[in-house]
Backbone as CSV, one residue per row, in Angstrom:
resi,resn,N_x,N_y,N_z,CA_x,CA_y,CA_z,C_x,C_y,C_z
1,MET,-6.199,5.097,5.003,-4.923,4.419,4.839,-3.862,5.224,5.567
2,PHE,-3.007,4.537,6.293,-1.936,5.170,7.054,-0.617,4.562,6.605
3,THR,0.370,5.397,6.346,1.661,4.890,5.861,2.821,5.537,6.615
4,THR,3.874,4.765,6.837,5.093,5.286,7.443,6.297,4.584,6.827
5,PRO,7.435,5.289,6.712,8.653,4.622,6.223,9.048,3.493,7.167
6,SER,9.597,2.427,6.598,9.916,1.261,7.405,11.271,0.669,7.045
7,GLY,12.185,1.484,6.518,13.516,0.989,6.200,13.768,0.851,4.718
8,LYS,14.811,0.095,4.387,15.215,-0.100,2.998,15.050,-1.546,2.601
9,GLY,14.635,-1.754,1.359,14.533,-3.095,0.804,15.673,-3.334,-0.155
10,ARG,15.506,-4.279,-1.053,16.559,-4.581,-2.037,16.737,-3.468,-3.049
11,ALA,15.627,-2.818,-3.441,15.699,-1.808,-4.498,15.547,-0.391,-3.973
12,GLY,14.819,-0.211,-2.902,14.561,1.144,-2.423,13.872,1.148,-1.082
13,VAL,13.154,2.246,-0.817,12.518,2.443,0.475,11.320,1.498,0.648
14,VAL,11.155,1.012,1.864,10.014,0.171,2.221,9.066,1.017,3.060
15,MET,7.774,0.951,2.719,6.759,1.708,3.445,5.795,0.757,4.128
16,LYS,5.528,1.002,5.413,4.505,0.245,6.124,3.149,0.863,5.789
17,VAL,2.183,0.023,5.452,0.859,0.472,5.043,-0.190,-0.159,5.953
18,LYS,-1.090,0.670,6.494,-2.218,0.171,7.273,-3.486,0.595,6.555
19,ILE,-4.356,-0.372,6.267,-5.583,-0.115,5.510,-6.780,-0.580,6.329
20,HIS,-7.766,0.309,6.493,-9.014,-0.040,7.173,-10.136,-0.069,6.148
21,ASN,-10.906,-1.150,6.145,-12.043,-1.273,5.239,-13.295,-0.770,5.945
22,GLY,-13.688,0.458,5.627,-14.878,1.046,6.225,-16.127,0.844,5.394
23,SER,-16.033,-0.003,4.373,-17.184,-0.239,3.498,-17.979,-1.458,3.973
24,ASP,-19.051,-1.751,3.262,-19.885,-2.906,3.572,-19.499,-4.143,2.768
25,GLU,-18.457,-4.027,1.938,-18.042,-5.143,1.091,-16.590,-5.499,1.343
26,ALA,-16.248,-6.768,1.138,-14.862,-7.210,1.257,-14.022,-6.586,0.145
27,LEU,-12.774,-6.269,0.463,-11.846,-5.706,-0.508,-10.700,-6.669,-0.730
28,THR,-10.104,-6.597,-1.897,-8.877,-7.328,-2.183,-7.809,-6.302,-2.513
29,VAL,-6.726,-6.300,-1.734,-5.654,-5.322,-1.918,-4.452,-6.005,-2.553
30,LEU,-3.959,-5.428,-3.634,-2.746,-5.892,-4.303,-1.669,-4.832,-4.137
31,ALA,-0.446,-5.257,-3.873,0.643,-4.281,-3.756,0.792,-3.456,-5.029
32,THR,0.465,-4.053,-6.173,0.630,-3.349,-7.446,-0.396,-2.231,-7.631
33,LEU,-1.420,-2.164,-6.779,-2.396,-1.080,-6.870,-2.052,0.073,-5.931
34,ILE,-0.885,-0.002,-5.298,-0.434,1.066,-4.412,0.643,1.866,-5.131
35,LYS,0.458,3.175,-5.169,1.439,4.057,-5.807,1.865,5.144,-4.843
36,GLY,3.116,5.537,-4.922,3.647,6.611,-4.090,4.255,7.681,-4.966
37,ASP,3.735,8.905,-4.859,4.200,10.020,-5.699,4.206,9.636,-7.176
38,GLY,3.217,8.837,-7.580,3.098,8.432,-8.978,3.882,7.190,-9.348
39,ARG,4.728,6.678,-8.439,5.516,5.470,-8.706,4.776,4.251,-8.183
40,SER,4.722,3.224,-8.976,4.071,1.990,-8.525,4.931,1.279,-7.499
41,ALA,4.278,0.625,-6.550,4.997,-0.253,-5.640,5.582,-1.394,-6.467
42,ILE,6.791,-1.794,-6.138,7.437,-2.833,-6.934,7.427,-4.185,-6.253
43,ALA,7.154,-4.200,-4.950,7.162,-5.475,-4.238,6.310,-5.354,-3.001
44,GLY,5.831,-6.475,-2.528,5.100,-6.497,-1.278,5.781,-7.426,-0.305
45,GLU,5.596,-7.169,0.957,6.124,-8.027,1.998,5.032,-8.216,3.039
46,GLY,5.220,-9.141,3.920,4.265,-9.314,5.003,2.871,-9.622,4.484
47,THR,1.871,-8.915,4.997,0.487,-9.234,4.688,0.055,-8.764,3.309
48,LEU,0.874,-7.987,2.596,0.511,-7.549,1.255,1.201,-8.350,0.168
49,ALA,1.864,-9.435,0.538,2.569,-10.212,-0.468,2.281,-11.689,-0.249
50,PRO,2.538,-12.514,-1.247,3.082,-12.151,-2.558,2.037,-11.686,-3.550
51,GLY,0.766,-11.928,-3.289,-0.257,-11.569,-4.267,-1.277,-10.612,-3.701
52,ALA,-2.417,-11.137,-3.316,-3.520,-10.310,-2.865,-3.804,-10.553,-1.389
53,ARG,-4.395,-9.550,-0.762,-4.780,-9.649,0.643,-6.242,-9.259,0.764
54,GLY,-7.072,-10.145,1.265,-8.477,-9.828,1.475,-8.654,-9.012,2.737
55,VAL,-9.564,-8.037,2.693,-9.864,-7.200,3.845,-11.382,-7.178,4.023
56,GLU,-11.853,-7.766,5.093,-13.286,-7.847,5.352,-13.824,-6.510,5.876
57,PRO,-15.128,-6.272,5.756,-15.709,-5.033,6.285,-15.368,-4.852,7.762
58,GLY,-14.903,-3.659,8.117,-14.532,-3.346,9.490,-13.140,-3.801,9.885
59,GLU,-12.465,-4.563,9.027,-11.135,-5.093,9.345,-10.041,-4.088,8.984
60,THR,-8.956,-4.106,9.765,-7.769,-3.303,9.479,-6.600,-4.253,9.275
61,VAL,-5.845,-4.062,8.195,-4.681,-4.904,7.917,-3.438,-4.034,7.782
62,GLU,-2.293,-4.653,8.021,-1.013,-3.977,7.849,-0.119,-4.811,6.956
63,GLY,0.742,-4.130,6.237,1.723,-4.796,5.409,2.752,-3.775,4.967
64,THR,3.663,-4.173,4.115,4.656,-3.241,3.602,4.752,-3.371,2.095
65,VAL,5.131,-2.274,1.463,5.425,-2.268,0.036,6.737,-1.543,-0.181
66,GLU,7.422,-1.907,-1.253,8.725,-1.315,-1.572,8.618,-0.514,-2.863
67,PHE,9.276,0.637,-2.878,9.343,1.487,-4.064,10.776,1.507,-4.575
68,SER,10.942,1.735,-5.867,12.285,1.675,-6.452,13.170,2.839,-6.038
69,SER,12.583,3.940,-5.584,13.353,5.096,-5.141,13.864,4.883,-3.721
70,GLY,15.014,5.485,-3.410,15.539,5.418,-2.054,14.911,6.445,-1.137
71,VAL,14.070,7.322,-1.678,13.420,8.369,-0.898,11.960,7.988,-0.678
72,ALA,11.486,8.132,0.554,10.099,7.787,0.871,9.136,8.721,0.148
73,PRO,8.076,8.180,-0.446,7.076,9.028,-1.092,6.397,9.937,-0.077
74,ARG,6.049,11.145,-0.499,5.314,12.065,0.373,3.846,11.676,0.445
75,GLN,3.322,11.091,-0.622,1.917,10.688,-0.661,1.813,9.303,-1.279
76,ILE,0.993,8.463,-0.683,0.728,7.128,-1.215,-0.766,7.012,-1.465
77,VAL,-1.125,6.416,-2.584,-2.535,6.213,-2.901,-2.790,4.752,-3.200
78,LEU,-4.007,4.319,-2.901,-4.480,2.979,-3.233,-5.506,3.137,-4.337
79,LEU,-5.303,2.438,-5.439,-6.183,2.534,-6.600,-7.066,1.301,-6.699
80,ASP,-8.209,1.455,-7.376,-8.979,0.263,-7.725,-8.530,-0.206,-9.106
81,LEU,-9.118,-1.275,-9.601,-8.679,-1.829,-10.883,-8.950,-0.897,-12.057
82,SER,-9.833,0.080,-11.886,-10.106,1.068,-12.935,-9.117,2.223,-12.909
83,GLY,-8.265,2.280,-11.883,-7.299,3.357,-11.762,-7.789,4.528,-10.943
84,ASP,-8.969,4.400,-10.336,-9.509,5.462,-9.491,-8.899,5.370,-8.081
85,VAL,-8.623,6.522,-7.479,-8.074,6.568,-6.139,-9.175,6.231,-5.135
86,VAL,-8.904,5.259,-4.261,-9.892,4.877,-3.254,-9.433,5.200,-1.831
87,ALA,-8.135,5.457,-1.634,-7.623,5.844,-0.313,-6.283,6.528,-0.488
88,THR,-5.958,7.438,0.426,-4.669,8.120,0.388,-4.064,8.113,1.773
89,GLY,-2.748,8.218,1.808,-2.027,8.301,3.078,-0.737,9.063,2.870
90,GLY,-0.309,9.771,3.889,0.934,10.543,3.814,2.117,9.704,4.202
91,GLY,3.247,9.978,3.576,4.501,9.309,3.919,5.385,10.266,4.669
92,GLY,6.600,9.833,4.945,7.523,10.660,5.702,8.460,11.397,4.812
């Protein structure tokens, strides 16, 4: 997972997220499963909104998520539904 700051949203900083599915199974990504420095993403835009985004094996997708803080998270993680970390990316 690769992340970079992408401006400001209504509530706080917007982060661009790029996710590559290197597994043999399709994934479903929800903005609510992305956390930055322990804070949950509060909104999705682009390909990560409004609900879920499917990612096929070998596919790379991009989208943005917004956090309530005005400061970009230093670390962003993608969790599965059990709360386990499945990917990490650095922020700015």
